[in-house]
N, C-alpha and C positions, 0 to 999 in steps of 0.2 A: 499422737495422732498421726497417721501416714501423711504425706505431701499430697500425694492426689486426692485423699478426702478434705484436706484444708483449701485445696486449690478449688474442689467442687463447692463446697461451702461457702466460701468466698463469693466467689463466682454468683452462686445463688442468691446470697444476701444482696451483692449490688445490683443484680438483676431486679428482684424485688423491689427494692429501693427505686431503682430509675423506674422500673413499669408504674409504680404506686404513683411517683410523683408527676409521670408523663400523663397517669389518667387522670388524674384529678386536675390536672390542669387544662388537659384537652375537655374535659366534660364541663368543668366552668367557664372555660373561653366559649365555649358552644352554647352553654347556657346564658352567659352575661351577654353576648350577641344578642340572642334572642328577646332578651328583658330588654335591651335596650331598643329593639325595634317595636317591641310590644308597647312600648312605653311612649315611644315616638309617636304611635298608630294612637293612643290614648290621648295624647295632648292636641293632636290633631282633628281627633272626632270630638274633643270637648271644644274646640275653636271652630268646627263646624256647626256643632249644634247651636253653640252661642250666636252664629250667625244668622243661623236658620229661626232661632228664638227672634231675633231682633226683628228682623223680615216678616215672620206671623204677626209679630205686635201691630206692626206697622199697617198691616192689613185688615186689622180688627177693626169695625166701626166703632167712632168715637161716642161714647155717649156722656164718659164723665170728664172732668179736668186732668184726672190721673188715671193710671191703669190699675184697676180692679185686681183685689188679691185672685177673686176667683175666676177672673179672665186669664191670670198668669196660670192657675191650674188647669184649665182648657188647653190653653196651647201647650202645655207642658205635657199633658196626656196625650194630646196629638204627636207632638214630637217622639214620646216614648213608643208609641204604636208603629211610628214611621223605623224605629232602629232594628237592628238585628237582634235575635235572640242572646241573651247573656251580657246583656249591656241596661245598665241602669242609672236612673237619673235623679238628682233632688235640686231643688230651688228654694232659695230663702231670701227673706226681703233685706232692707238695709238694717235692721236690728240683727239681721241674723236668724230671725225667728223662722222655722222650716214652713213653707207654703206648701210645697207638694213634694213627695216622694215614690218613688218605684216600689213595690211590694219586694222586700227583701233586702233592700237599703235602708239597713239598719246599724251603721258603723257610727263611731261618735263622732264628734263634731271639733275635734283636733285641727285637721286639716282646713274647716271650714273658718275657723277662728285664725289662722296663718294668710287666709285666702284676704285680699284688699282688692281697691279699685284698680289699681297697678301691679297688683300682685299675683302672679299664678303659681300656684302649687301641686304637687303631686307627692303620692307614696305607695308604696307596696305593703296592703295589708292581707291578714290572715282571719278569714270570715266565715264560721260554719264548717270548717275544715277545707275552705278554698281560697284560693288566692286572689288578688284583684289588683288591678292599678287605678287608684283615686286619686282624681284629678279635682281641681278647683278653680275658678276664675270668675269677673266680675263682668256682669252682662246690663247694658245702658238702654233700657226699653222705657223710649218716651222721656218722662221727667223723672224715672226711677232708675235705681241701681241695685240690682238683683244680684245674686251667688248661684251659679251654675256649678255643681258637682258631678262627675260622672263615674260609674264603678266598670271597668272591663276584667271580664274573667280571665284570669293568665294561668289558672292551675295545669292546662296543659301542658305549659313551659315546664313548670315544677315536676310534673310526672315524667318528660322527658329526659329531664335530670336524672331524677331518681333510675329510671331504666337504663339509662346511659352508665350510672355507677354499677348496677347489677351484673349487665353486659360487659362491664371491662372487668368487674372483679372475677367472673366465671373465665373472660380469656386470659385474664391474668394467671388464676390458678392452672391453666390449661398448658399455657406457656411456661409456666414453672416446673411442672411436669416434665414435657419435653423437653425444657433445657436440663433438667437432672439427667436425665438418660443421654443427652448429645454430650453434655458437660461429661458426663462419667466417661464414655467412650474417648472424648478429647482430652481428659485431665490423663488416663490409662496410655493412650500413646503419646503423650508429651513426656511423662514422667517414664516410660518404658526404658531410657537411657540410663535413667538413676537406677532403677531397679537391677539394669545388668552390670553397672559399675559395684552396687552394693553385693550381688553376687561374685562379682570378681574378688573384690576384696576378702570376701569371707572363704574363698578358694583360695586366695594368698594367706590368708591368716591360718589355716589349716596347712599350708606347708606347699600348695601347688602352686609355685611360684612361675611356671611356665604358661598358666592360665591368662587368657586376654580377654577384655571385654569386647563384645561385637558392636561396631558402628552402625544405627540404624537411621541416623541422620546426618545433613550437612550443617547444621546451626550450630549455635554455640555450645549445646551438649555433645553434639557430635565431635565439637574440636576438643570440647574437655575428654570425650572418650578417648580419642587418639593422643591427649597428654598425658593420660593415667596409662595408658599402654606403653609410651616411652617411659613414663618414670617407673612404671614395672618391670620394662627391659633392663632399664639400669640397676634399680634395685637386684633383679634375678643376678646380672653381671658380676655387681658389687659381693652379693652372698655367693656366687661360685667364686670369686676370685677370695674371699675371706676363708670359705672352707677351703680350698687348694691351700691357702696361706697356713692354715689351722693345720690341715694335713702335712704341709711341708715342716710345719715346726715339730710335730710328732714324729715326723721320718727323723728329722735331724735330732731329736734328741734321743730316739730309739736308736741309732746309728753311732749318736756320741757315746751313748752307754755302751754299746756292744764294742766299740773302737776302745773303750776304759778298760773293759772286763778283760779282754783277751792278754793285752800286757799286762794286765795288773795280776792277774791269776798267775801268769808265768813269773812274773818277779816275787810274787808272793811265795810262790811254791821255791823257787832257786832260792831265795833269801831263807825259808824255814830250812829247806836242806842243807844249807851252809851254815847255818847257827845249830842246828840239832845233830850233826852228824861229821866225823871227821871225815874229809876227802881225799883222795890224792890230789896232786899239783895240776894233772891235767884235767879232771872233773871239777876243781874248784876255779880252774881259768874258764872253762865253757860255762858254768854258773855264773861266774863274775860276768862273762862277756854278755851272756843273754840278758842279764840285768840291766848293765849297760845299755847294750843297744836298745830293749825297750823304752829304756828311759829317755833316750835321747828321740826316740820317735813321740812319746808321750809330750818331749818338751816341743819340738817341731810341730807337734798338732796344736799344741797351746800357743804358740807364737802365730800359727796360721790363724787361729779363729781370734787372736787378738788383732792382728791384721785385717779382719774381714770385717770385726765391730769399727774399728778407727774408719776404715775406706766409708762405711755405710754412713756414718756421720757426715760425710762428704768434707772432712778437713783437710783442703789440698789447695796448695799456692801454683799456680800455673804460672809459667814463665817459657821465654823461647830458649830451646833447648836443642843444641846442635848433635846431630846424631853421631856425628863421629865418635864424641865421648862416651856414648851409648855401647858401640859395637867394642870400642877398645876395652869398657868395664867387662864385656861379656867375653870377651877374649882372654882378658887377665883372669877371670873367677874360673873358667872352665880349662885353664891352660892345664891343670894337673891330671884330668882326664885323659890319661894317653890312651886309654883303651879304647877310644872313640877317633874317629876322624872328623874333625870340624872344620866346615869351608863356610868362609864370611866375605859377603861379597853385597857392597850398598854404593848408594849413590850420595853426595854430599848434599848435605841441605838442612833446615830446622824445623822443628816443630812445636806447636803449642802446647806443653803439657807438664805435669809434675815429674820430674825427672827420676825420683826414686822410686816413685810408683810405677811408673814404665819399666824402669831394670826389674823391679819385682815380677813384673808379667812376665817378661822373656827368660829371666833367671829360671819362671818356674815353668814355662814353655819348653826351655832345652832342658831340665831335669826330668820332665815327661818323655822328652825324647831320648834321652839316656836310659828311661826306665823301660823304653819299649823295644829299644835296640840291642842286639846282642855285641858283644865285645867284636871291636874293629866295626862297626857298622858306622854308615858316613851320614851325618847330619849337616844340612844346609840352613844359613843363617842369613838371609838376604834384606836389603832395603831398598825400595823403589820409589821415586817422586813422579806423580802422575796426575796431572788435573787439579792442581790444588791441592792435594794428599800426598801424604808419606806412606806406603804400605809396609809394614814388619811381617815377614816370612820367617816361620820354623819348618823346615822338612825334615822326617827321617824316613828312614826305608825299613822300618822294624814289623810289628805283628800286625798294625792297623788297629781299626776299631769298625766292628760291624754297624750298619746303618742305623738299626733300631737302637742302638747305644749312644749315638751320637748326640742326641738331644737331652741325654740324662748325665752327661759327662761333667757338667758344670755345676751340678747338685752337690751339696757339701757331703760328704764321705762316700760318693758314687764311685766305686772303682769296678773298670772293665773286668781286670784278672786281679782278684784281690790276692791270691797267693804270692804274685808277681810283685805285687804294690807292697805288701806288707816285708816282702823278703827284703825290700829295700828301703824300709822305714816309711813307706807312703801312707796316707790316711786319705785320700781322696779329698781334701782341701785347697789342693794348689790351683785348680782351674776354677773353682768356686770363687777363691779370691780375685784368679783375673777376670773371671765375668764381673765382681763388684767394683774392681778399680777402671775396667773398660767403660761401664755405664757411668761410672763417675765423670770420665772422658767424653761420653756420649758416642762412642761407638761400641763394636760389640766384636767376638771371634766368628771367625768364617771358617768354619774346620771342612777339610774334605779329607777322607779316608778310604780304604779298600783292605779289608783284612788279606795278609801276606804281603802288601806292597808298601805300607809306610802311610804316614798321615803329615798334612799339611795343614799348619794352623796361622792364619793371618789375621792383622787388625790393620784400619787405618786414622791416622790423625792429620789433623790439619797443619799443612806445610805453611810455614813462615817466609815472608821475601828474604832474597838473600843479602847478605851483608859481603862486603867487600873481600875478593878472594876466595868467595863459594860458587859454585856452579851445581846445578843439577843434571845429573846425567840420564840421557834421555837417548833411546835408537835414533836411527836416523828419520824415521816417520814420528818423532814426539812422543812414541809410549816407550814405555819400558822394554826391555829386551826379553826374549823368549825364556832365557834361561835366569829369568830375574837379575840379571847384572844390567848395570848402567851402559851408557856407549863408552866414550873415549874417556870421559873424566869419572867413569865407576872407578872403585877400587876394591882389589880383591885381598882376601889375608887367610892364610891356613895355618 
């Protein structure tokens, strides 16, 4: 059953019970009040008749020593004639034998038996389809004690009660019918946000994650709608990230398979040629050299992939690292590449990092700079301290990177110039590894490049406090020099 129908049904049940009990209580309260009034009047009228009877008896001429029964009948007949219609009386003697009774006074003698000289009694009776207040009291007439009973017709009060119940039942039915209509409208309005949320969940279930539920109220349901939309936005974002990650993995697998296929095809082809036929010395050397070159490229690629996997686990021990040792390592590593002109300039200082990983980043950046430069090209490696950070920069003046390619070069196996990279044993994993390492250090590559004018790649690490004998090189204004060199304390190496 729908929530709106449940709300409507239970509201009608509660409303019907409330109206029923309230109507029953109200009609019975009015009836009880009327009956108390009528009963009080009947008792008062009984007292008045008793007093009138006693007075009338005193005015009767005395012919006998005691009051005679026929005199009682005469006085009672006169009293009955003086009463309003609908009021009956009955007189009984000391032994409670009936002396006089009005026409229609044919009730039993139960109340008479309960009445005594000092006891008044009353009751409500139903006689002949009509209701009466039956009262009884003792009358002292001369030397006799008589018993006076009266009947007062109160059928009108009972008829009013029955009419009240009939009217209230009709009103209750009308109110329930009107309540059904009104509550149907109200329940539909109250449950509209729920219906909209249900529609939104079904749209999202069908794959439309961008759909949002419309907010139609400012109450708790409206807040629920806003929370649902925020949840849907987070879900859409997570799904988008998952799709991007899945796509990236598929691209990675595809690129990896492609990178394996090309050298393996060449290796298999040249190896088959070497084993299947006899070649002269030059062709044998060329074939063996190609197998060796492609094998080294596969080896480098596998090592880079392993480095990326290790880096993603976050297994690194950070410590205070002096930058001078890093630059000395770079100078020694690339000292054999005499076909390029390397320039080193750095400020003294120390950073919070994992030394081997940072060396790996800089080696990869320098290796890429060499691949992008022609023989004799200049490559600058600088280090600057500024406002609590140390900035490493590698700049070349080679082919450069187009603007639309710069956001993709940190993806695994992505190469701007595939022919140039493969000719130099590149696999497109160097910058991907750099990106993973720098993310582990809480930083990222800043790439500035222009085709034909070269590329500048830099990153920043947290600068550690100076130890004795160290000084951070800065310009006169406290900022790094224009050429990426420090002030008087900066060091230059070529």
